[in-house]
N, C-alpha and C positions, 0 to 999 in steps of 0.2 A: 811401190813395193807392197803396199797394203790394198791395192785395188783387187776386187774380186775377179779372178780369172776362171771363167767357166770351164775352159779346156783343162786347166790344172785340177779343178775339182773332179772332173770326169775321169782324168787319168788316175787320181788318187782313189776314186771309187773302184776303178778297174783293178788296182793293186789290192784293195780290200777284198774284192770278189775272189781274187786268186788266193788270198789268205784263207777265206772261208772254204774254198775248194780243197786246199791243203788239209784243213782241219777235218774235213769229211772223207778224206781218202781212207780206204780200208787197208791199203798197202803203201804207206808213204815212203819216199826216198830217204835213205839215211843221211845223205849229203857227202860233201867232200871238202878238202881244203887245199887249193893250189898254192904254189909259192907266191910270195909277194912280187917277185920278178915277172912271173907269168901273168898275174892279174894286172900289173902295171902295163904290160905290153898289150893286153886286151882292152883295157879301159882307157888308157891315155890320161891326159890332164882334164880334170873336171872342175877345178877351182880356178877360174880365169877372171880377168878384169871385167868382162862384159857378160859373163855367164854363158852356159851352153844351152840354156832353155830347159823348161820343165819336161817336155816330151823326150828329149834326148837323155836327160838325167834319169827319168823313170825307166826308159828303155835299157840303159846300162844296168840299173838295179835289177830289173825283171830278168834280163837275159844272161847276166854275168854274175853280179855280186850276190844276188839272192840264192844262186845255185852253189855258192861257196860258203854255205852255212850248215853246220851239223844240226840235224833234227834232234834236239834234246828230248823230245817227247816221242821218239821212235820206240816201239815196244821192244826192240832188241838192242836198245841203247842201255846197257847194264853197267857201264863204267861210271866211276866217280859217284856223286849223288846227283843224278840228272834232274829233270823236271818233267811233269806231266800235267800241265794246267788243263782244267776242264774247258770245253769249248765256250761255255758261258763266261768263265773268267777271262779268257782271251778276248772275247768280243767286248766284254765290259771294260777291259783295259783300253780298248780303242775309244770307248766313251769317256773314260777317265782322262785320257790324253787330250782328246778333242775339247773337253770341258775346261781345261787349263785351270784347275782349281788350286788355289793357294791353301795348303793344308796345315799351316803352322798355327793359326789362330782362329778361334771360334767366330770372331767378327767377320773374317774373310771367307771362311769355308764351312759354315755351320752344318749345312746339309750333308756334305761329304764326310765331315768329322763325325757327325751323328751316326751315319751308316757304318763307318769304320769301327766306332765304339760298340755297335751291336755285335760285330764279329769278335771284337776283343773281349767283350763280356763272356761270350761263349767259350773262348780259349781259356780265360781265367778259371771258369768253372771246371774245365777239364783237369786243371792242375790240382784242384782241391785246396788252393791257398785260402786263408781266412778272409772273412768279409773285410772290405776296404782295399784289397789288392786290386791292382789295375796295371795297364801297360799301354804301349804305343807301338805303332808299326814303324819299322826302320828300313834302311837300304839293304839290310842283310844281316847274317849272323855275326859278322865281324864288328859292325857298328853297334849291334845290340850288345854283344859281349863287352865292347869298349865302354858303352854308356853305363853298363852295370858296374864294371870294375872301377871306373872313375867315381861312381857313387859310393862304392864300398870303401875306397881309399880315403875319400874326403870325409866320410862318416867316421872312420877310424881316427882321423886327425881332429875332427870336431869334438869327439868324445874325450880326447886327451891332447891338449895343445902341445905337450912334449913330443908328440909324434910328428909335428910339422917339419922338423928338421931331420926326420929319419927316412931312409929309403925303405919302403915297405916290401914285404915278401909275399908272393902268391904261391900257393901250393897247388899243383895239378898232377895228374897221372902222366906217365910216359906215353900213354896213348891218346892224350888230349889233342884237340885240333890245333893245327899249326898257327891259327890266328891268335891263340892264347900267347904264344911267344912274341908275335908281332905286337900285340896289344901291350904286353909288359914293357917292350921297348918304347912304345909311344908315350906311356905315362911315367917312364923312368922308374919302373918297379923291377924288382928282382924275381925272376921265375925260377922256382926249384921244382924239379920233376921227381915224383915218387915212383920208383921202379915197380912195375906190376907185371904179373904173368897173365892175368885175366882181367880183374877189375880192381878199382881203388876201394880199399876197405879202411875201417877205423884202425884196425891193428897195424896195417901198413903205414898209416899216417903217424901213429904213436911211435912205431919203431923208427921211422925216419927222423922225427923231430927230437927223439932221444939222443941223437948224435949231434944236435945243434948246440951251440953255446946259448946261455941264457939271454944274451943280447940279441941273438938271431931269432930266438923264439918270441921275443917281445916285438919283433918287427913283422911277424906274420899277421896279416889282416884279412886274408881271404883264402878260401879253398874252392877251386873250380872242379866240380864233379861233372862227368859226362853221362848223358842218358841217350846212348846210341852212338858209339864211336864210329867215325867215318870208315875206318878200315875193316871193322868186324861186327859193328852193330851191338857192341857190348854195353850194358847198362851198369854203372858203378853201384856199389852198395850205398844207396842214398840214405837209408835209415842210419847206417853206421857213420857216414860222413856227417849227417845232421847232428848225431850225438856228440861227436868230437867238436864240431863248430860251436855247439851250445856250451860245452864244457869250457872252452877257451875264449868264448865270446868273439869268434871269428865270423865274418860274413860268409854265407854259403851261396855260391852261384852254381846253377845247373845249366850246362850247355846241352840243350836238347834240340839243337838246330835241325838235325836229321830225325832223331827218334821221337820228337814231341808229337808228331802226328799219331803215333801208336798209343797215345793216351786214350784214344777212342776205342781201341781194340780190347774187347773183354778177355781175349785169350792171353794177352800179355800185360794187362793193366797192373797186375800185382807186382811186376818187376819194377815199377816206378814208385812203389811205396817209399815214403820219405821225402818225395819231391815237394809235398805240401808244407814241409818244414823249412824250405829254403828261403833266402832273402830275395833272390832274383832268378829268373828263368829266361833263357833264350829259346825261341822256336822260330823256324823259318817256314812260313806257309809256302814259299816257292820250292820247297823240297817235297814234303810229304803231305801237304794240304792242298795240293793241286792248284796253286796260284802261279801266275806268270812271274818272270823276273822283273824287277828285283823287289822282294818282299820278305823282310824279316820282322821279328817282334821281340820286344823286351818287356817282361812282366815283373813288377815289383810287389813284394809283400807290403811295403810301406812306401807308396808313391810320393808321399810328401818329402821324404828324404831325398829322392831323386830330383824333385822340384827345387829344393833348397840348393842343390848342387848345380843343376843345369840351367836354371832360369837366367836369361840374359837381360841385363838392364841397359837402357839407352833412352834418351829423352824422346826420340822419335817413336819408341815403342810404348810410351806411357799410356797412349789412348787405349791399348788393349787391356789395361788394368780396369778400365771402366766397365768392360763386358765380362771380366773374368768370372764373376759370380753366376753368369748365365750360361756358361759353357766351358768345355775342356780345351785347353791350349796345348796341343801335342808337342810343340817346340820346347816346352818347359821340362820335359821328362827324358830328353836324350840330346845327343850332341848337335844335331842339325837345327838350324834356325829355319831357313827356307826348306820346305819339303812338299812333295806331292802326296796325294792321298793313296798310298800304296795298298791300303787295306780294302779299297772299294771293290776290286775284282773278286776278292774272297767273299766279301759280304754278299755280292750279287749271286755268286755261285751257290753259296749256302742257302740264301733265300729261295733260289729257284729249285734246287735239288732236295734240300732238307738234309739234316745231319745224318740220318740213317744211311743215305747213299754213300756218304763219306766213310762211315763205319764199315760198310760192306766192301768198299774199295780197298781200304787198308787191310782188312782181314784177308782179302784175296791175295794181296801182295805177300803177306806173311805165309799164306798157304802155298803160294808159288815157290817160296824158298824151301819149304818142306818137300814139295814135289820134286824140285831139282835135287835136293839132298838124297832122296830115295833113289832117283835115277843114277846118281853118282855112285852110291853104295853098291848098286847092282852091276856096275860096269867094271870089268876086270882091269881096264886100262887106267882107271881113275881112282883117286883116293880122297875121301872127304877129310879135310884137315881138322875141322872142328864142327860141332853141331851148329846149325844155322842160328843166328841171333837176330831177332826182328826180321828184316827182309834181306839180310846179307848171308851169302854162302861162300865159304873159302874151300877150295879143293885144288888138287894138283894132277897133272898128267904124268903118270909114272915114266921115268926114264928121260924126261925132257930137261934141257939146260935152259938158263935164262934167255939165251939167244933164240931157242925154239919158241918160247912164249912170245917174245917180241915179234918174231916173224909171223906167227899165227895171228896175232892181233892185227897186223897190217894186211895180211891176206884177206881176212874177213872184211876189213874196212874197204879195201880196194874193190871187192866184189859187191859192196853195198849190202852185205848180209847183216852185220852186227858190229857194235863197238864194245868190246870187253877188254880191259887192260889188266896186266898182271900187277901184283903187289907183293909185299914181303910179309912172312909170318914165321913165328918161332915153331919149329918142329924138332922135338927132342933137344931143345936148348939152342938150336941153330936156326938163324933166319934164312929161310929159303924163298925162292920165287914161287908164287902160287897164282891161281886164277881167282878172281873175285866177281861174283854176281851181286848186284844190288837191285832188287825189284821195288820200284815205286810207281810203276805205271799199271793201272788196273786193266789196260787194254792188252797187256802181255798175256800169252796163253801157254799151255803145256806144249803145244806144237812149236812155239818159238824156242822153248828149252830144247826140244828134240833136234831142231835144225842146228842149233849151236853145238850140242854135244856130238852130233854126227861129224862135225869138222875136226874133232879130236881123235877120230879113229885112225887116221894115217900118221 
């Protein structure tokens, strides 16, 4: 099984060459998704007692399976929060995987962890957190949020042993990411959503908790603010949230999984004022910092608190204590023990291109949102629902029903033109179906916008 197979290496290099060709295409395919039944019929059984051989397996991958994958980095993939990793980051992800680096402890992966930490230092500086703040790369925003909230809850309990037997309460806005609810279930905390029209503010928090009993107010340990909501790109009033959290001694966590990349953009940086007063921040480099999946990050104002909560003890891990003074052990600051060095592709891309290129790319995405909004305003068939926020644009096609939006989405997908999905937004107090653009790909152009808007004429 471990014998060197030259043919297998050559086939793997052939697949790598195809990957490089895809990355350099000026007009990549959007992709498709056939049903499981159709794929099963085409592929047949691949896991067998004696194997089907590397050549056949790679042929199945190349000719069938790889064609049933959506190109998340397609310039007209404007649905969800997609991904647009740089070519440098994608290629170095291959190096990272091939190197098989154990990224949990300095003793095992010092070189890889050192490089990750270079990228992390840069991210921490973007937030404006005080000296001593630091973080670690995670599997994504959900695991980053979870690592932060576990730290918040345990700190609350350590500060007052009477809280050990209480079920804590997390406050978040009604527009917070769905992972916050899942996270609360995992740690058996109670999530209470603050109703908002636009953004979470200190006044809304105060108004909400005024309706709580004294016992419930005593159970609040954390407020989750959002810096770039998934649905509309809205940034909460971070200064106001920070003021309330300081007043009541609550942990302030900022979910900037999507919006965190815009900390680089001079045009919108002021919208993040107050983020430097938070206790923890989530940023996903695989969203708007042009890294491959899966790469999130959690940053702590006081990483020693996280270490006290997350560090795992076992006799077979004692050896790592001997080298602790010489390096950073990422496993001590988040939920995972075994981890890959997810931050390496970001480090390489930053080192290769420089941070100015990143700033330019993010500013271009923000400008694209403004360009799209102007085109929508001037189109009599369209209506801009709200002004663009960061790189998100919400608008509607006049006279359309929810079914029309759905059919339009699938027509564009079947043509291989674009993937844009509808969402819901409040218009005059009523939630209506609307179209959502989210620009995070610097390869997208004004012409791409025109192509999409033309499909709305009929």
